[in-house]
C-alpha positions as CSV (number, residue, x, y, z in Angstrom):
1,M,0.0,0.0,0.0
2,S,1.1,3.5,-0.7
3,D,1.5,6.3,1.7
4,K,-1.6,7.9,0.1
5,T,-3.9,5.0,1.1
6,R,-6.6,6.0,3.5
7,F,-9.4,3.9,5.0
8,R,-12.8,4.9,6.4
9,V,-13.9,2.4,9.1
10,Q,-17.4,2.2,10.5
11,F,-18.1,0.1,13.5
12,V,-20.5,-0.2,16.4
13,N,-19.3,0.6,20.0
14,Q,-21.6,0.8,23.0
15,G,-24.8,1.4,20.9
16,K,-23.2,4.1,18.7
17,V,-21.8,4.0,15.2
18,Y,-18.2,5.3,15.0
19,E,-16.8,6.5,11.7
20,I,-13.1,7.1,11.7
21,F,-10.3,7.5,9.2
22,A,-7.0,5.6,9.4
23,R,-3.8,4.9,7.4
24,S,-3.8,1.2,8.0
25,V,-6.4,-1.5,8.6
26,Y,-5.6,-5.2,8.7
27,Q,-6.2,-8.5,10.5
28,E,-3.3,-9.3,12.7
29,Q,-2.6,-12.4,14.9
30,L,-5.4,-11.5,17.3
31,Y,-8.1,-13.9,16.0
32,G,-11.5,-12.3,15.4
33,F,-10.3,-8.7,15.5
34,V,-9.5,-6.0,12.9
35,T,-6.5,-3.8,13.8
36,V,-6.7,-0.1,13.0
37,E,-3.6,2.0,13.1
38,G,-2.6,5.6,12.3
39,L,-5.8,7.5,13.0
40,L,-6.4,10.6,10.8
41,F,-8.4,13.6,11.8
42,G,-9.3,16.8,9.9
43,E,-7.2,20.0,10.2
44,R,-7.5,21.9,13.5
45,S,-7.0,25.2,11.8
46,Q,-10.7,25.3,10.8
47,V,-12.8,28.2,12.2
48,V,-15.7,25.9,12.9
49,V,-14.9,23.0,15.3
50,D,-17.0,19.9,15.2
51,P,-17.7,18.7,18.8
52,G,-18.2,15.1,17.6
53,E,-14.7,15.0,16.0
54,E,-13.2,16.7,19.0
55,R,-14.8,14.0,21.2
56,L,-13.2,11.3,19.0
57,R,-9.9,13.1,19.0
58,S,-9.8,13.2,22.8
59,E,-11.1,9.6,23.2
60,F,-8.3,8.2,20.9
61,E,-5.6,10.6,22.1
62,G,-2.3,8.7,22.5
63,V,-3.7,5.5,20.9
64,Q,-1.3,4.1,18.3
65,R,-3.3,1.0,17.4
66,F,-6.6,-0.5,18.5
67,H,-8.6,-3.7,17.8
68,I,-12.2,-3.9,16.8
69,P,-14.1,-7.2,17.1
70,L,-15.1,-8.5,13.6
71,Q,-18.8,-8.6,14.5
72,A,-18.7,-4.9,15.4
73,V,-17.4,-3.8,11.9
74,I,-20.0,-2.4,9.6
75,R,-17.8,-1.6,6.7
76,I,-14.2,-0.6,5.7
77,D,-13.7,1.6,2.6
78,E,-10.5,2.7,0.9
79,V,-10.9,6.4,0.2
80,Q,-9.0,9.2,-1.5
81,E,-9.7,12.0,1.0
82,I,-10.3,11.9,4.7
83,G,-13.6,13.3,5.8
84,M,-15.1,14.2,9.2
85,A,-14.8,11.6,11.9
86,R,-18.0,11.2,13.8
87,I,-20.1,9.3,16.3
88,R,-23.8,8.7,15.5
89,D,-26.6,7.1,17.5
90,M,-28.1,3.9,16.1
91,S,-31.6,5.0,15.2
92,P,-34.5,2.7,15.7
93,G,-35.3,2.7,11.9
94,S,-31.7,1.9,11.0
95,N,-30.7,-1.3,9.3
96,V,-27.5,-1.6,11.5
97,H,-27.8,-4.3,14.1
98,V,-25.3,-5.7,16.6
99,L,-24.8,-9.5,16.3
100,P,-25.4,-11.4,19.5
101,G,-22.3,-12.2,21.5
102,V,-21.1,-15.5,22.8
103,I,-23.6,-17.3,25.0
104,P,-22.0,-18.3,28.3
105,P,-21.9,-22.1,28.9
106,G,-25.1,-23.4,30.6
107,K,-27.2,-20.4,29.6
108,G,-29.8,-20.8,26.8
109,Q,-28.8,-24.3,26.0
110,G,-31.8,-26.1,27.6
111,Q,-30.1,-26.4,31.0
């Protein structure tokens, strides 16, 4: 991949849809997770500051790399330009759903 490669990653975290931009997205040795590295944010020199992007910037401050469970990933796109990072609520009419997690042993298995 070239230095110009950028990715837009959308994933679900605690009932909200996160949309972030990164330099690198790959599956590492941690089975069942996607690794996101090199987060990208818009320029801070803008006159108008988006509070959603500032919240993401502060949440991921100091993070070099993080891992997202595969079932939380909505989509990953390779893009030319980075856009506005944001957090959205999952609306009731949305077609985005969280897959069920692992059922603990002994629960829901007829026991």
